[in-house]
PyMOL Python script that loads the backbone (N, CA, C, O; Angstrom):
from pymol import cmd

cmd.read_pdbstr("""\
ATOM      1  N   MET A   1      27.652   3.921 -17.070  1.00  0.00           N
ATOM      2  CA  MET A   1      27.499   4.709 -15.846  1.00  0.00           C
ATOM      3  C   MET A   1      26.063   5.233 -15.742  1.00  0.00           C
ATOM      4  O   MET A   1      25.409   5.064 -14.713  1.00  0.00           O
ATOM      5  N   SER A   2      25.582   5.865 -16.807  1.00  0.00           N
ATOM      6  CA  SER A   2      24.231   6.430 -16.767  1.00  0.00           C
ATOM      7  C   SER A   2      23.196   5.305 -16.635  1.00  0.00           C
ATOM      8  O   SER A   2      22.173   5.472 -15.971  1.00  0.00           O
ATOM      9  N   ARG A   3      23.468   4.170 -17.266  1.00  0.00           N
ATOM     10  CA  ARG A   3      22.529   3.044 -17.171  1.00  0.00           C
ATOM     11  C   ARG A   3      22.404   2.591 -15.720  1.00  0.00           C
ATOM     12  O   ARG A   3      21.298   2.352 -15.234  1.00  0.00           O
ATOM     13  N   ASP A   4      23.531   2.474 -15.033  1.00  0.00           N
ATOM     14  CA  ASP A   4      23.513   2.044 -13.634  1.00  0.00           C
ATOM     15  C   ASP A   4      22.743   3.048 -12.787  1.00  0.00           C
ATOM     16  O   ASP A   4      21.963   2.660 -11.917  1.00  0.00           O
ATOM     17  N   ASN A   5      22.959   4.339 -13.037  1.00  0.00           N
ATOM     18  CA  ASN A   5      22.259   5.374 -12.267  1.00  0.00           C
ATOM     19  C   ASN A   5      20.751   5.261 -12.491  1.00  0.00           C
ATOM     20  O   ASN A   5      19.971   5.369 -11.544  1.00  0.00           O
ATOM     21  N   LYS A   6      20.345   5.047 -13.735  1.00  0.00           N
ATOM     22  CA  LYS A   6      18.915   4.917 -14.036  1.00  0.00           C
ATOM     23  C   LYS A   6      18.347   3.698 -13.316  1.00  0.00           C
ATOM     24  O   LYS A   6      17.226   3.739 -12.807  1.00  0.00           O
ATOM     25  N   LEU A   7      19.124   2.613 -13.274  1.00  0.00           N
ATOM     26  CA  LEU A   7      18.670   1.392 -12.605  1.00  0.00           C
ATOM     27  C   LEU A   7      18.484   1.654 -11.116  1.00  0.00           C
ATOM     28  O   LEU A   7      17.498   1.217 -10.522  1.00  0.00           O
ATOM     29  N   ILE A   8      19.436   2.371 -10.512  1.00  0.00           N
ATOM     30  CA  ILE A   8      19.349   2.691  -9.080  1.00  0.00           C
ATOM     31  C   ILE A   8      18.118   3.553  -8.813  1.00  0.00           C
ATOM     32  O   ILE A   8      17.389   3.315  -7.851  1.00  0.00           O
ATOM     33  N   VAL A   9      17.888   4.550  -9.662  1.00  0.00           N
ATOM     34  CA  VAL A   9      16.720   5.427  -9.493  1.00  0.00           C
ATOM     35  C   VAL A   9      15.436   4.611  -9.626  1.00  0.00           C
ATOM     36  O   VAL A   9      14.487   4.816  -8.869  1.00  0.00           O
ATOM     37  N   ALA A  10      15.404   3.691 -10.584  1.00  0.00           N
ATOM     38  CA  ALA A  10      14.214   2.865 -10.791  1.00  0.00           C
ATOM     39  C   ALA A  10      13.947   2.010  -9.558  1.00  0.00           C
ATOM     40  O   ALA A  10      12.801   1.870  -9.131  1.00  0.00           O
ATOM     41  N   TYR A  11      15.009   1.437  -8.983  1.00  0.00           N
ATOM     42  CA  TYR A  11      14.842   0.608  -7.783  1.00  0.00           C
ATOM     43  C   TYR A  11      14.341   1.445  -6.620  1.00  0.00           C
ATOM     44  O   TYR A  11      13.482   1.003  -5.856  1.00  0.00           O
ATOM     45  N   LYS A  12      14.878   2.665  -6.480  1.00  0.00           N
ATOM     46  CA  LYS A  12      14.450   3.544  -5.382  1.00  0.00           C
ATOM     47  C   LYS A  12      12.976   3.884  -5.533  1.00  0.00           C
ATOM     48  O   LYS A  12      12.230   3.858  -4.554  1.00  0.00           O
ATOM     49  N   LEU A  13      12.545   4.204  -6.759  1.00  0.00           N
ATOM     50  CA  LEU A  13      11.133   4.533  -6.988  1.00  0.00           C
ATOM     51  C   LEU A  13      10.255   3.321  -6.686  1.00  0.00           C
ATOM     52  O   LEU A  13       9.174   3.457  -6.112  1.00  0.00           O
ATOM     53  N   LEU A  14      10.727   2.131  -7.076  1.00  0.00           N
ATOM     54  CA  LEU A  14       9.960   0.909  -6.839  1.00  0.00           C
ATOM     55  C   LEU A  14       9.801   0.666  -5.345  1.00  0.00           C
ATOM     56  O   LEU A  14       8.710   0.334  -4.880  1.00  0.00           O
ATOM     57  N   ILE A  15      10.890   0.829  -4.590  1.00  0.00           N
ATOM     58  CA  ILE A  15      10.847   0.617  -3.136  1.00  0.00           C
ATOM     59  C   ILE A  15       9.919   1.627  -2.471  1.00  0.00           C
ATOM     60  O   ILE A  15       9.118   1.269  -1.607  1.00  0.00           O
ATOM     61  N   VAL A  16      10.032   2.903  -2.883  1.00  0.00           N
ATOM     62  CA  VAL A  16       9.182   3.950  -2.286  1.00  0.00           C
ATOM     63  C   VAL A  16       7.708   3.675  -2.576  1.00  0.00           C
ATOM     64  O   VAL A  16       6.873   3.775  -1.677  1.00  0.00           O
ATOM     65  N   SER A  17       7.383   3.333  -3.810  1.00  0.00           N
ATOM     66  CA  SER A  17       5.984   3.079  -4.170  1.00  0.00           C
ATOM     67  C   SER A  17       5.460   1.848  -3.422  1.00  0.00           C
ATOM     68  O   SER A  17       4.304   1.828  -3.000  1.00  0.00           O
ATOM     69  N   TRP A  18       6.309   0.816  -3.255  1.00  0.00           N
ATOM     70  CA  TRP A  18       5.907  -0.404  -2.543  1.00  0.00           C
ATOM     71  C   TRP A  18       5.644  -0.096  -1.072  1.00  0.00           C
ATOM     72  O   TRP A  18       4.679  -0.595  -0.493  1.00  0.00           O
ATOM     73  N   MET A  19       6.511   0.733  -0.463  1.00  0.00           N
ATOM     74  CA  MET A  19       6.337   1.095   0.950  1.00  0.00           C
ATOM     75  C   MET A  19       5.051   1.899   1.134  1.00  0.00           C
ATOM     76  O   MET A  19       4.313   1.678   2.094  1.00  0.00           O
ATOM     77  N   MET A  20       4.780   2.834   0.213  1.00  0.00           N
ATOM     78  CA  MET A  20       3.552   3.630   0.301  1.00  0.00           C
ATOM     79  C   MET A  20       2.335   2.721   0.145  1.00  0.00           C
ATOM     80  O   MET A  20       1.318   2.925   0.809  1.00  0.00           O
ATOM     81  N   PHE A  21       2.435   1.717  -0.733  1.00  0.00           N
ATOM     82  CA  PHE A  21       1.345   0.766  -0.937  1.00  0.00           C
ATOM     83  C   PHE A  21       1.072  -0.001   0.355  1.00  0.00           C
ATOM     84  O   PHE A  21      -0.083  -0.189   0.737  1.00  0.00           O
ATOM     85  N   LEU A  22       2.142  -0.446   1.032  1.00  0.00           N
ATOM     86  CA  LEU A  22       1.980  -1.173   2.297  1.00  0.00           C
ATOM     87  C   LEU A  22       1.360  -0.272   3.358  1.00  0.00           C
ATOM     88  O   LEU A  22       0.497  -0.712   4.118  1.00  0.00           O
ATOM     89  N   VAL A  23       1.795   0.988   3.415  1.00  0.00           N
ATOM     90  CA  VAL A  23       1.249   1.933   4.404  1.00  0.00           C
ATOM     91  C   VAL A  23      -0.244   2.136   4.163  1.00  0.00           C
ATOM     92  O   VAL A  23      -1.028   2.163   5.112  1.00  0.00           O
ATOM     93  N   ILE A  24      -0.640   2.278   2.903  1.00  0.00           N
ATOM     94  CA  ILE A  24      -2.059   2.475   2.578  1.00  0.00           C
ATOM     95  C   ILE A  24      -2.859   1.240   2.992  1.00  0.00           C
ATOM     96  O   ILE A  24      -3.966   1.363   3.515  1.00  0.00           O
ATOM     97  N   LEU A  25      -2.301   0.052   2.757  1.00  0.00           N
ATOM     98  CA  LEU A  25      -2.990  -1.179   3.154  1.00  0.00           C
ATOM     99  C   LEU A  25      -3.166  -1.225   4.666  1.00  0.00           C
ATOM    100  O   LEU A  25      -4.242  -1.562   5.161  1.00  0.00           O
ATOM    101  N   LEU A  26      -2.105  -0.884   5.399  1.00  0.00           N
ATOM    102  CA  LEU A  26      -2.173  -0.907   6.867  1.00  0.00           C
ATOM    103  C   LEU A  26      -3.197   0.107   7.368  1.00  0.00           C
ATOM    104  O   LEU A  26      -3.966  -0.191   8.282  1.00  0.00           O
ATOM    105  N   LEU A  27      -3.214   1.308   6.778  1.00  0.00           N
ATOM    106  CA  LEU A  27      -4.151   2.344   7.224  1.00  0.00           C
ATOM    107  C   LEU A  27      -5.585   1.938   6.897  1.00  0.00           C
ATOM    108  O   LEU A  27      -6.495   2.184   7.689  1.00  0.00           O
ATOM    109  N   ASP A  28      -5.792   1.318   5.736  1.00  0.00           N
ATOM    110  CA  ASP A  28      -7.138   0.892   5.354  1.00  0.00           C
ATOM    111  C   ASP A  28      -7.608  -0.235   6.263  1.00  0.00           C
ATOM    112  O   ASP A  28      -8.769  -0.273   6.670  1.00  0.00           O
ATOM    113  N   GLY A  29      -6.691  -1.157   6.578  1.00  0.00           N
ATOM    114  CA  GLY A  29      -7.048  -2.303   7.417  1.00  0.00           C
ATOM    115  C   GLY A  29      -7.325  -1.838   8.824  1.00  0.00           C
ATOM    116  O   GLY A  29      -7.644  -2.651   9.691  1.00  0.00           O
TER     117      GLY A  29
END
""", "prot")
cmd.dss("prot")
cmd.show_as("cartoon", "prot")
cmd.util.cbc("prot")
cmd.orient("prot")
């Protein structure tokens, strides 16, 4: 159970960081 929760949190952090990266690229461009 805890492993699955950690995996979900990791995926959420990955998605958020990826979206912020795309936003920074768009703003810079």
